C-alpha positions as CSV (number, residue, x, y, z in Angstrom):
1,M,0.0,0.0,0.0
2,K,1.3,3.4,-0.9
3,V,1.2,5.9,1.9
4,P,-0.3,9.2,0.8
5,T,1.6,12.4,1.2
6,I,-0.4,14.6,3.5
7,S,-2.0,17.6,1.9
8,T,-1.5,20.2,4.6
9,L,1.0,21.0,7.4
10,D,-1.8,21.7,9.9
11,T,-4.2,18.7,9.9
12,L,-4.3,15.0,9.2
13,T,-7.5,13.3,8.1
14,L,-8.7,10.1,9.6
15,D,-8.1,8.3,6.2
16,E,-4.6,9.7,6.0
17,A,-3.9,8.6,9.6
18,R,-5.2,5.1,8.9
19,A,-3.1,4.9,5.7
20,Y,0.1,5.9,7.6
21,L,-0.6,3.4,10.4
22,D,-1.4,0.6,7.9
23,A,1.9,1.3,6.1
24,A,3.7,1.2,9.4
25,K,1.9,-2.0,10.4
26,G,0.2,-0.4,13.3
27,D,3.4,1.2,14.7
28,E,2.4,4.7,15.8
29,L,5.9,5.9,16.3
30,E,7.0,4.7,12.8
31,A,3.9,6.3,11.3
32,A,4.6,9.6,13.1
33,V,8.1,9.7,11.7
34,A,6.7,9.1,8.2
35,V,4.1,11.9,8.7
36,A,6.9,14.3,10.1
37,T,9.1,13.4,7.1
38,D,6.2,14.2,4.7
39,R,5.5,17.5,6.5
40,N,9.1,18.5,6.0
41,K,8.7,17.7,2.3
42,L,5.6,20.0,2.1
43,D,7.4,22.9,3.8
44,G,10.4,22.6,1.6
45,S,12.7,20.9,4.2
46,A,12.9,17.5,2.5
47,S,16.6,17.2,3.1
48,I,16.2,17.7,6.8
49,S,15.3,14.7,9.0
50,P,12.5,15.5,11.4
51,D,13.5,16.3,15.0
52,E,11.8,15.1,18.1
53,A,9.4,18.0,18.3
54,E,8.3,17.4,14.7
55,V,7.8,13.7,15.3
56,H,5.8,14.5,18.5
57,H,3.6,16.9,16.6
58,A,3.0,14.3,13.9
59,F,2.2,11.7,16.6
60,F,-0.3,14.2,18.1
61,L,-1.9,14.7,14.6
62,L,-2.2,10.9,14.2
63,R,-3.8,10.4,17.5
64,R,-6.1,13.5,17.2
65,A,-7.4,12.3,13.8
66,R,-8.4,9.0,15.5
67,G,-10.0,10.7,18.5
68,L,-7.3,9.6,20.9
69,E,-5.5,11.4,23.7
70,A,-2.4,13.4,22.9
71,P,0.8,11.5,23.5
72,S,3.4,12.4,26.1
73,F,6.4,14.2,24.6
74,D,8.8,12.5,27.2
75,T,7.4,9.0,26.6
76,M,7.6,9.5,22.8
77,R,11.2,10.8,23.0
78,V,12.3,7.9,25.2
79,S,10.8,5.4,22.7
80,L,12.3,7.2,19.7
81,R,15.8,7.2,21.3
82,K,15.5,3.5,22.3
83,R,14.7,2.6,18.7
84,L,17.7,4.5,17.5
85,V,20.0,2.7,19.9
86,E,18.5,-0.7,18.9
87,A,18.9,0.1,15.2
88,A,22.6,1.0,15.6
């Protein structure tokens, strides 16, 4: 399944959120990184990897689109760093 590129920097539709989550096989953090990366493409920063704040905002957009509570920045940051260590 091809993940759609989001159409705006400000919002994420429920269909877009589901598509990103499907492409990430249900992994919210991976989906948030993909959304943040696509947001960077939209604003002309495609060559810059998203930082923790951008990933957190994308995570927030994914959860808000699905009617869920906002994620904790600290919890998300710890999970993201843990994955980076495991991938190294």
